[in-house]
C-alpha positions as CSV (number, residue, x, y, z in Angstrom):
1,X,-126.8,124.0,4.5
2,X,-125.8,120.7,4.8
3,X,-123.3,121.0,1.8
4,X,-120.9,123.6,3.8
5,X,-120.8,121.3,6.7
6,X,-119.9,118.6,4.9
7,X,-117.8,120.5,2.9
8,X,-116.0,122.3,6.6
9,X,-115.4,117.8,7.8
10,X,-113.5,117.7,4.2
11,X,-111.4,120.5,5.3
12,X,-111.7,119.0,8.6
13,X,-110.2,116.0,8.6
14,X,-107.8,116.7,5.9
15,X,-105.9,119.1,7.3
16,X,-106.0,117.2,10.7
17,X,-104.7,113.9,8.3
18,X,-101.9,116.5,7.3
19,X,-100.8,116.9,10.5
20,X,-100.9,113.3,11.6
21,X,-97.5,112.1,13.5
22,X,-96.1,109.5,11.8
23,X,-96.2,106.4,13.9
24,X,-93.0,103.7,13.7
25,X,-93.4,100.4,14.2
26,X,-92.2,97.0,12.9
27,X,-92.4,93.2,13.2
28,X,-89.3,90.6,12.8
29,X,-90.7,87.6,10.4
30,X,-89.7,84.9,12.9
31,X,-86.8,82.8,11.5
32,X,-83.6,80.5,12.8
33,X,-81.5,83.3,14.2
34,X,-78.4,81.7,14.0
35,X,-75.5,83.7,12.6
36,X,-75.4,84.5,9.1
37,X,-78.8,84.8,9.1
38,X,-81.3,86.8,6.8
39,X,-83.5,88.8,9.0
40,X,-86.7,90.3,7.6
41,X,-88.5,92.9,8.5
42,X,-92.6,93.9,8.4
43,X,-93.5,97.3,8.0
44,X,-96.1,98.3,10.4
45,X,-95.6,102.0,10.7
46,X,-98.4,104.5,10.1
47,X,-99.3,107.5,7.9
48,X,-95.6,107.9,7.0
49,X,-94.0,109.0,3.8
50,X,-90.0,108.0,3.6
51,X,-88.4,105.5,6.6
52,X,-84.6,105.0,7.8
53,X,-83.6,101.8,9.4
54,X,-80.1,101.1,11.8
55,X,-79.2,97.6,11.8
56,X,-77.0,98.4,14.3
57,X,-74.4,96.4,12.5
58,X,-73.2,99.9,10.5
59,X,-75.7,99.2,7.9
60,X,-79.1,101.2,7.3
61,X,-81.6,100.9,4.8
62,X,-83.9,102.8,3.0
63,X,-86.2,100.4,1.7
64,X,-89.9,100.3,2.8
65,X,-89.7,97.0,4.2
66,X,-86.4,95.9,4.1
67,X,-84.6,91.6,4.4
68,X,-81.1,92.3,6.3
69,X,-78.2,90.1,6.5
70,X,-76.7,89.7,10.5
71,X,-73.3,88.3,10.2
72,X,-72.4,87.7,13.0
73,X,-74.0,86.6,16.7
74,X,-74.9,89.0,19.1
75,X,-77.7,92.0,20.0
76,X,-78.3,94.0,17.7
77,X,-80.9,97.4,18.4
78,X,-82.6,98.1,15.3
79,X,-84.1,101.5,14.2
80,X,-86.9,102.3,12.3
81,X,-87.1,105.7,11.5
82,X,-90.5,106.7,10.1
83,X,-90.6,110.2,8.6
84,X,-93.9,112.5,7.0
85,X,-92.5,116.3,6.4
86,X,-90.8,117.5,9.0
87,X,-92.6,115.1,11.7
88,X,-91.2,111.4,13.0
89,X,-90.8,108.7,15.4
90,X,-88.3,106.2,16.5
91,X,-89.5,103.1,17.4
92,X,-86.7,100.1,18.7
93,X,-86.6,96.4,18.9
94,X,-83.3,94.5,19.9
95,X,-83.1,91.3,17.9
96,X,-80.9,88.3,19.2
97,X,-78.4,86.3,16.7
98,X,-77.2,83.4,18.2
99,X,-74.4,82.1,17.4
100,X,-73.3,78.6,14.7
101,X,-73.4,75.6,16.3
102,X,-71.1,74.8,13.0
103,X,-67.9,76.0,12.4
104,X,-68.4,78.1,9.7
105,X,-66.6,80.5,6.8
106,X,-67.4,83.3,4.4
107,X,-65.2,83.8,1.5
108,X,-65.9,87.1,0.0
109,X,-65.5,88.0,-3.9
110,X,-65.9,90.5,-6.2
111,X,-68.3,87.2,-7.9
112,X,-70.4,87.2,-4.7
113,X,-70.0,85.2,-0.9
114,X,-69.7,81.6,-0.4
115,X,-70.2,79.9,3.4
116,X,-68.4,77.3,4.2
117,X,-68.6,74.6,6.3
118,X,-65.8,73.4,7.8
119,X,-65.7,69.7,9.1
120,X,-65.0,68.5,12.5
121,X,-63.9,65.3,11.4
122,X,-61.1,66.9,10.1
123,X,-59.3,68.4,12.4
124,X,-56.0,69.1,11.8
125,X,-56.8,71.0,8.8
126,X,-59.5,72.8,9.8
127,X,-58.2,74.2,12.8
128,X,-55.1,74.7,10.6
129,X,-57.6,76.4,8.5
130,X,-59.8,78.6,11.0
131,X,-56.3,79.7,12.6
132,X,-55.3,81.4,8.6
133,X,-58.2,83.0,8.3
134,X,-58.0,85.0,12.2
135,X,-54.9,85.9,11.0
136,X,-56.2,87.6,7.9
137,X,-54.0,85.2,5.8
138,X,-56.3,85.2,3.4
139,X,-57.4,88.5,2.6
140,X,-55.9,89.5,-0.3
141,X,-54.8,86.7,-1.8
142,X,-55.8,85.5,-5.1
143,X,-58.0,82.9,-7.0
144,X,-54.5,81.9,-9.0
145,X,-55.9,78.4,-11.1
146,X,-59.4,78.4,-12.1
147,X,-60.4,75.8,-14.4
148,X,-63.8,75.7,-15.8
149,X,-65.6,72.3,-15.5
150,X,-62.8,71.1,-12.8
151,X,-62.1,73.4,-9.9
152,X,-61.5,76.9,-8.5
153,X,-57.6,77.2,-6.4
154,X,-55.9,80.0,-4.4
155,X,-54.2,80.6,-1.4
156,X,-50.9,80.9,-2.4
157,X,-49.0,83.5,0.1
158,X,-46.9,84.7,-3.3
159,X,-49.9,85.7,-5.3
160,X,-51.1,89.3,-2.7
161,X,-49.8,92.2,-4.8
162,X,-48.7,89.6,-7.6
163,X,-47.9,91.3,-11.1
164,X,-49.6,90.2,-14.0
165,X,-47.9,87.8,-15.5
166,X,-45.8,86.6,-12.4
167,X,-46.2,82.8,-12.1
168,X,-47.8,81.2,-8.9
169,X,-49.3,78.5,-7.0
170,X,-45.9,77.4,-5.3
171,X,-46.6,79.7,-2.2
172,X,-47.5,78.7,1.4
173,X,-46.8,79.7,5.3
174,X,-43.1,77.0,5.4
175,X,-45.6,73.8,6.7
176,X,-47.8,71.0,5.7
177,X,-50.3,69.2,6.9
178,X,-51.1,65.7,7.5
179,X,-53.3,64.0,5.3
180,X,-57.1,63.4,6.5
181,X,-59.4,61.2,4.3
182,X,-62.2,60.4,5.0
183,X,-64.7,57.8,2.9
184,X,-67.5,59.7,4.3
185,X,-66.1,63.0,3.1
186,X,-66.3,63.4,-0.9
187,X,-65.3,66.1,-3.8
188,X,-68.9,66.9,-4.7
189,X,-69.1,70.2,-6.1
190,X,-68.7,73.2,-3.5
191,X,-66.4,70.7,-1.6
192,X,-63.4,72.5,-0.5
193,X,-60.5,70.7,-0.4
194,X,-56.7,70.7,-0.2
195,X,-54.3,71.7,-2.7
196,X,-50.7,69.3,-2.2
197,X,-47.9,68.7,-4.3
198,X,-47.9,65.1,-6.3
199,X,-46.8,61.8,-5.6
200,X,-43.7,61.4,-6.9
201,X,-42.5,64.1,-4.5
202,X,-45.3,63.5,-1.5
203,X,-45.9,60.2,-1.0
204,X,-47.3,60.8,1.9
205,X,-49.9,63.2,0.0
206,X,-49.5,65.6,2.6
207,X,-51.9,69.0,2.1
208,X,-50.6,72.3,1.6
209,X,-50.7,75.1,4.1
210,X,-52.6,76.5,2.6
211,X,-53.4,76.5,-0.7
212,X,-57.5,74.9,-1.1
213,X,-58.8,74.2,-4.2
214,X,-63.1,75.1,-4.1
215,X,-64.7,72.2,-6.5
216,X,-66.9,72.8,-9.8
217,X,-66.9,69.6,-11.8
218,X,-68.6,67.7,-14.3
219,X,-71.6,65.8,-14.7
220,X,-71.1,62.6,-12.8
221,X,-72.6,59.0,-14.1
222,X,-73.4,56.2,-11.6
223,X,-70.8,54.6,-14.4
224,X,-68.0,56.4,-13.9
225,X,-68.5,56.1,-10.3
226,X,-68.3,52.1,-10.5
227,X,-64.8,52.6,-12.5
228,X,-63.4,54.1,-9.1
229,X,-65.3,52.0,-6.7
230,X,-63.0,49.0,-8.7
231,X,-60.0,51.1,-9.4
232,X,-59.7,52.3,-5.1
233,X,-61.6,48.8,-3.9
234,X,-64.1,51.6,-2.2
235,X,-68.3,51.7,-2.3
236,X,-70.4,55.3,-2.1
237,X,-72.6,54.8,0.0
238,X,-76.5,56.0,-1.5
239,X,-76.5,59.2,-0.2
240,X,-73.4,60.0,-1.9
241,X,-74.3,58.8,-5.0
242,X,-77.3,60.8,-5.3
243,X,-75.1,64.1,-4.6
244,X,-72.7,63.7,-7.6
245,X,-75.7,62.4,-9.8
246,X,-77.8,65.6,-8.8
247,X,-74.8,68.2,-8.6
248,X,-71.5,66.9,-10.6
249,X,-68.1,66.8,-8.9
250,X,-64.6,65.7,-9.4
251,X,-64.6,62.2,-8.4
252,X,-61.8,61.3,-9.5
253,X,-59.5,62.8,-7.0
254,X,-61.7,61.3,-3.7
255,X,-59.4,59.8,-1.1
256,X,-56.0,61.3,-3.4
257,X,-56.7,65.1,-1.5
258,X,-57.8,65.9,1.9
259,X,-61.6,67.1,2.0
260,X,-62.3,69.3,4.4
261,X,-65.5,71.2,4.0
262,X,-68.5,72.4,1.8
263,X,-69.8,75.1,-0.1
264,X,-73.4,76.1,1.7
265,X,-74.9,78.4,0.2
266,X,-73.0,80.4,-3.0
267,X,-72.8,78.0,-5.6
268,X,-73.2,80.0,-8.4
269,X,-70.6,82.1,-7.1
270,X,-68.0,79.5,-7.8
271,X,-69.3,78.6,-11.5
272,X,-68.4,82.8,-12.1
273,X,-65.4,82.4,-11.0
274,X,-64.9,79.2,-12.9
275,X,-66.0,81.5,-16.3
276,X,-63.5,83.9,-16.1
277,X,-60.7,84.2,-19.0
278,X,-57.8,82.6,-17.6
279,X,-54.0,83.0,-19.5
280,X,-52.3,80.2,-21.1
281,X,-51.1,79.0,-17.2
282,X,-54.5,79.3,-16.3
283,X,-55.0,82.3,-14.5
284,X,-57.4,84.7,-14.5
285,X,-56.5,87.7,-16.3
286,X,-58.5,89.9,-14.2
287,X,-57.6,89.3,-10.5
288,X,-60.2,87.6,-8.5
289,X,-59.1,88.9,-4.4
290,X,-60.6,86.5,-1.6
291,X,-61.0,87.9,2.3
292,X,-62.6,85.7,4.2
293,X,-64.0,85.9,7.9
294,X,-65.2,83.0,10.7
295,X,-68.7,83.0,11.1
296,X,-68.8,84.2,14.8
């Protein structure tokens, strides 16, 4: 009799368990929700076998406990649909992503995405760059000049849909931007700087209206920095020296070209672009297109 009762209870429990409705539930791991932000979701659902996440920005996931990057500020209703067989339940929560206080842009390439901080200390270059980005000027343009151990350059409007053997690097929006040299802004790895014409035809060192380069650079020594200080009669701060020694750069370009931003995420993307095979004119054999947007 006891064996029969036990078996009956076990079978009953299995039947009830198989009929239990899944309960969707999740938590957001607290963090600094300032765009762009990577959010970790902790799945607290019960009696579920499958999951669908709807993040409210057009993206979805079927991972059990995903990470998701919200690229722009705003309020997003995140839904988790938990399923077991034909049964399901939905749980929703609103995620608020704040607008960044600093001026950021995202530069997307086939090798990954870089997040770049634009400096308020160089307002002419910042505002010009932002206007071009907002206008979609850079979308579809190429990194047309790539030199491993030095820098990657783009922003020539002639590079859009350019034929494979077409010479590039002379295009622009039809104007230049006044130089904004500052002792505080230097060419460490990841520095965003404006390209320009040589001194012989450009004694004021005015910047191209659209072409820019991002520094990859090489390892830097104290001796090299000392030589540059002697050459230009300037002094690097302890912080600048430490940064050069840590990540490298191209200090010989300091005070010769305007630095107006810095890559704060995605330094590895620079290395991947710089490793591309190039022609004798330093143009990548396979086109490397860019897309840039303002982070809001």
